[in-house]
Biotite code that builds the C-alpha atoms (Angstrom):
import biotite.structure as struc

atoms = struc.array([
    struc.Atom([16.663, -23.504, 19.807], chain_id="A", res_id=1, res_name="UNK", atom_name="CA", element="C"),
    struc.Atom([13.883, -21.647, 20.950], chain_id="A", res_id=2, res_name="UNK", atom_name="CA", element="C"),
    struc.Atom([10.792, -20.787, 19.936], chain_id="A", res_id=3, res_name="UNK", atom_name="CA", element="C"),
    struc.Atom([10.163, -18.030, 17.443], chain_id="A", res_id=4, res_name="UNK", atom_name="CA", element="C"),
    struc.Atom([8.668, -14.610, 18.459], chain_id="A", res_id=5, res_name="UNK", atom_name="CA", element="C"),
    struc.Atom([4.753, -14.448, 17.432], chain_id="A", res_id=6, res_name="UNK", atom_name="CA", element="C"),
    struc.Atom([4.156, -13.191, 14.033], chain_id="A", res_id=7, res_name="UNK", atom_name="CA", element="C"),
    struc.Atom([3.375, -9.880, 13.248], chain_id="A", res_id=8, res_name="UNK", atom_name="CA", element="C"),
    struc.Atom([0.710, -8.929, 11.622], chain_id="A", res_id=9, res_name="UNK", atom_name="CA", element="C"),
    struc.Atom([-0.520, -7.804, 7.787], chain_id="A", res_id=10, res_name="UNK", atom_name="CA", element="C"),
    struc.Atom([-1.327, -4.338, 6.739], chain_id="A", res_id=11, res_name="UNK", atom_name="CA", element="C"),
    struc.Atom([-3.013, -3.133, 3.484], chain_id="A", res_id=12, res_name="UNK", atom_name="CA", element="C"),
    struc.Atom([-3.015, 0.955, 2.668], chain_id="A", res_id=13, res_name="UNK", atom_name="CA", element="C"),
    struc.Atom([-5.576, 2.361, 1.031], chain_id="A", res_id=14, res_name="UNK", atom_name="CA", element="C"),
    struc.Atom([-7.517, 5.729, 0.556], chain_id="A", res_id=15, res_name="UNK", atom_name="CA", element="C"),
    struc.Atom([-10.704, 6.408, 1.739], chain_id="A", res_id=16, res_name="UNK", atom_name="CA", element="C"),
    struc.Atom([-12.469, 6.878, -1.561], chain_id="A", res_id=17, res_name="UNK", atom_name="CA", element="C"),
    struc.Atom([-11.724, 3.078, -2.279], chain_id="A", res_id=18, res_name="UNK", atom_name="CA", element="C"),
    struc.Atom([-13.163, 2.187, 1.417], chain_id="A", res_id=19, res_name="UNK", atom_name="CA", element="C"),
    struc.Atom([-16.552, 1.727, 0.950], chain_id="A", res_id=20, res_name="UNK", atom_name="CA", element="C"),
    struc.Atom([-15.916, -0.272, -1.642], chain_id="A", res_id=21, res_name="UNK", atom_name="CA", element="C"),
    struc.Atom([-14.019, -2.689, 0.077], chain_id="A", res_id=22, res_name="UNK", atom_name="CA", element="C"),
    struc.Atom([-16.050, -2.681, 2.550], chain_id="A", res_id=23, res_name="UNK", atom_name="CA", element="C"),
    struc.Atom([-19.507, -3.879, 0.398], chain_id="A", res_id=24, res_name="UNK", atom_name="CA", element="C"),
    struc.Atom([-16.780, -6.529, -1.184], chain_id="A", res_id=25, res_name="UNK", atom_name="CA", element="C"),
    struc.Atom([-16.115, -7.458, 1.845], chain_id="A", res_id=26, res_name="UNK", atom_name="CA", element="C"),
    struc.Atom([-12.251, -8.043, 0.546], chain_id="A", res_id=27, res_name="UNK", atom_name="CA", element="C"),
    struc.Atom([-9.311, -6.185, -0.685], chain_id="A", res_id=28, res_name="UNK", atom_name="CA", element="C"),
    struc.Atom([-9.182, -7.202, -4.204], chain_id="A", res_id=29, res_name="UNK", atom_name="CA", element="C"),
    struc.Atom([-5.438, -7.687, -6.593], chain_id="A", res_id=30, res_name="UNK", atom_name="CA", element="C"),
    struc.Atom([-5.162, -4.707, -8.670], chain_id="A", res_id=31, res_name="UNK", atom_name="CA", element="C"),
    struc.Atom([-2.925, -4.259, -11.647], chain_id="A", res_id=32, res_name="UNK", atom_name="CA", element="C"),
    struc.Atom([0.637, -3.674, -10.947], chain_id="A", res_id=33, res_name="UNK", atom_name="CA", element="C"),
    struc.Atom([2.843, -2.140, -13.308], chain_id="A", res_id=34, res_name="UNK", atom_name="CA", element="C"),
    struc.Atom([6.019, -2.897, -12.092], chain_id="A", res_id=35, res_name="UNK", atom_name="CA", element="C"),
    struc.Atom([5.366, -6.920, -12.110], chain_id="A", res_id=36, res_name="UNK", atom_name="CA", element="C"),
    struc.Atom([3.221, -7.044, -14.677], chain_id="A", res_id=37, res_name="UNK", atom_name="CA", element="C"),
    struc.Atom([0.192, -8.679, -12.845], chain_id="A", res_id=38, res_name="UNK", atom_name="CA", element="C"),
    struc.Atom([-2.411, -7.971, -10.533], chain_id="A", res_id=39, res_name="UNK", atom_name="CA", element="C"),
    struc.Atom([-1.276, -8.272, -6.931], chain_id="A", res_id=40, res_name="UNK", atom_name="CA", element="C"),
    struc.Atom([-2.221, -7.575, -3.501], chain_id="A", res_id=41, res_name="UNK", atom_name="CA", element="C"),
    struc.Atom([0.359, -5.367, -1.580], chain_id="A", res_id=42, res_name="UNK", atom_name="CA", element="C"),
    struc.Atom([0.555, -6.357, 2.250], chain_id="A", res_id=43, res_name="UNK", atom_name="CA", element="C"),
    struc.Atom([3.507, -4.739, 4.418], chain_id="A", res_id=44, res_name="UNK", atom_name="CA", element="C"),
    struc.Atom([4.163, -7.088, 7.025], chain_id="A", res_id=45, res_name="UNK", atom_name="CA", element="C"),
    struc.Atom([4.366, -5.646, 10.985], chain_id="A", res_id=46, res_name="UNK", atom_name="CA", element="C"),
    struc.Atom([2.933, -1.898, 9.646], chain_id="A", res_id=47, res_name="UNK", atom_name="CA", element="C"),
    struc.Atom([2.319, 0.648, 7.763], chain_id="A", res_id=48, res_name="UNK", atom_name="CA", element="C"),
    struc.Atom([4.500, 3.333, 6.484], chain_id="A", res_id=49, res_name="UNK", atom_name="CA", element="C"),
    struc.Atom([2.646, 6.447, 4.049], chain_id="A", res_id=50, res_name="UNK", atom_name="CA", element="C"),
    struc.Atom([4.738, 8.148, 2.032], chain_id="A", res_id=51, res_name="UNK", atom_name="CA", element="C"),
    struc.Atom([2.935, 11.128, 0.561], chain_id="A", res_id=52, res_name="UNK", atom_name="CA", element="C"),
    struc.Atom([4.951, 11.807, -2.433], chain_id="A", res_id=53, res_name="UNK", atom_name="CA", element="C"),
    struc.Atom([4.895, 15.599, -1.504], chain_id="A", res_id=54, res_name="UNK", atom_name="CA", element="C"),
    struc.Atom([1.160, 15.237, -2.168], chain_id="A", res_id=55, res_name="UNK", atom_name="CA", element="C"),
    struc.Atom([-0.991, 17.497, 0.211], chain_id="A", res_id=56, res_name="UNK", atom_name="CA", element="C"),
    struc.Atom([-4.512, 17.529, -0.120], chain_id="A", res_id=57, res_name="UNK", atom_name="CA", element="C"),
    struc.Atom([-7.563, 18.912, 1.551], chain_id="A", res_id=58, res_name="UNK", atom_name="CA", element="C"),
    struc.Atom([-9.858, 16.088, 0.579], chain_id="A", res_id=59, res_name="UNK", atom_name="CA", element="C"),
    struc.Atom([-10.763, 13.652, 3.297], chain_id="A", res_id=60, res_name="UNK", atom_name="CA", element="C"),
    struc.Atom([-11.709, 11.158, 0.605], chain_id="A", res_id=61, res_name="UNK", atom_name="CA", element="C"),
    struc.Atom([-8.045, 11.040, -0.642], chain_id="A", res_id=62, res_name="UNK", atom_name="CA", element="C"),
    struc.Atom([-6.950, 10.479, 2.879], chain_id="A", res_id=63, res_name="UNK", atom_name="CA", element="C"),
    struc.Atom([-4.982, 6.976, 3.857], chain_id="A", res_id=64, res_name="UNK", atom_name="CA", element="C"),
    struc.Atom([-6.460, 4.079, 5.585], chain_id="A", res_id=65, res_name="UNK", atom_name="CA", element="C"),
    struc.Atom([-5.002, 1.212, 6.931], chain_id="A", res_id=66, res_name="UNK", atom_name="CA", element="C"),
    struc.Atom([-6.058, -2.199, 7.246], chain_id="A", res_id=67, res_name="UNK", atom_name="CA", element="C"),
    struc.Atom([-4.542, -4.320, 9.764], chain_id="A", res_id=68, res_name="UNK", atom_name="CA", element="C"),
    struc.Atom([-4.918, -8.173, 9.545], chain_id="A", res_id=69, res_name="UNK", atom_name="CA", element="C"),
    struc.Atom([-4.398, -11.028, 11.754], chain_id="A", res_id=70, res_name="UNK", atom_name="CA", element="C"),
    struc.Atom([-0.735, -12.615, 11.109], chain_id="A", res_id=71, res_name="UNK", atom_name="CA", element="C"),
    struc.Atom([-3.030, -16.335, 9.989], chain_id="A", res_id=72, res_name="UNK", atom_name="CA", element="C"),
    struc.Atom([-3.335, -14.183, 6.580], chain_id="A", res_id=73, res_name="UNK", atom_name="CA", element="C"),
    struc.Atom([0.039, -15.309, 6.105], chain_id="A", res_id=74, res_name="UNK", atom_name="CA", element="C"),
    struc.Atom([-1.072, -18.507, 4.752], chain_id="A", res_id=75, res_name="UNK", atom_name="CA", element="C"),
    struc.Atom([-2.416, -17.487, 2.019], chain_id="A", res_id=76, res_name="UNK", atom_name="CA", element="C"),
    struc.Atom([0.555, -15.677, 0.524], chain_id="A", res_id=77, res_name="UNK", atom_name="CA", element="C"),
    struc.Atom([2.183, -16.924, -2.568], chain_id="A", res_id=78, res_name="UNK", atom_name="CA", element="C"),
    struc.Atom([4.976, -14.076, -3.241], chain_id="A", res_id=79, res_name="UNK", atom_name="CA", element="C"),
    struc.Atom([7.078, -11.943, -0.701], chain_id="A", res_id=80, res_name="UNK", atom_name="CA", element="C"),
    struc.Atom([9.219, -9.316, -1.789], chain_id="A", res_id=81, res_name="UNK", atom_name="CA", element="C"),
    struc.Atom([11.625, -7.948, 0.885], chain_id="A", res_id=82, res_name="UNK", atom_name="CA", element="C"),
    struc.Atom([11.690, -4.067, 0.129], chain_id="A", res_id=83, res_name="UNK", atom_name="CA", element="C"),
    struc.Atom([8.978, -1.315, -2.357], chain_id="A", res_id=84, res_name="UNK", atom_name="CA", element="C"),
    struc.Atom([9.409, -2.647, -5.329], chain_id="A", res_id=85, res_name="UNK", atom_name="CA", element="C"),
    struc.Atom([7.531, 0.351, -6.891], chain_id="A", res_id=86, res_name="UNK", atom_name="CA", element="C"),
    struc.Atom([9.715, 2.205, -5.685], chain_id="A", res_id=87, res_name="UNK", atom_name="CA", element="C"),
    struc.Atom([12.876, 0.379, -6.347], chain_id="A", res_id=88, res_name="UNK", atom_name="CA", element="C"),
    struc.Atom([11.619, 0.423, -10.245], chain_id="A", res_id=89, res_name="UNK", atom_name="CA", element="C"),
    struc.Atom([11.216, 3.887, -9.353], chain_id="A", res_id=90, res_name="UNK", atom_name="CA", element="C"),
    struc.Atom([14.872, 4.983, -8.176], chain_id="A", res_id=91, res_name="UNK", atom_name="CA", element="C"),
    struc.Atom([12.939, 6.604, -5.218], chain_id="A", res_id=92, res_name="UNK", atom_name="CA", element="C"),
    struc.Atom([15.648, 8.014, -2.558], chain_id="A", res_id=93, res_name="UNK", atom_name="CA", element="C"),
    struc.Atom([13.330, 7.129, 0.960], chain_id="A", res_id=94, res_name="UNK", atom_name="CA", element="C"),
    struc.Atom([16.548, 7.755, 2.800], chain_id="A", res_id=95, res_name="UNK", atom_name="CA", element="C"),
    struc.Atom([16.010, 11.290, 3.920], chain_id="A", res_id=96, res_name="UNK", atom_name="CA", element="C"),
])
């Protein structure tokens, strides 16, 4: 059996308004998740995909900011979901 390919990075999507607090703290902290009913930190494996829900803004503080982390951070992961649990709970259709 051959070896596995290199692990992909982990990524976190936030908005510019929250970036200074993240940098000051030196970490990203879990936030309340209405879908699963507990504090969680959402990370994506391998890349970020921004879907703005048709929200347009001229305010730079509301624009998305992607943070990318080494795949070594996978060692700290305790739960995995193979899909967007919030979109599934909201019955969103991203097929178009």
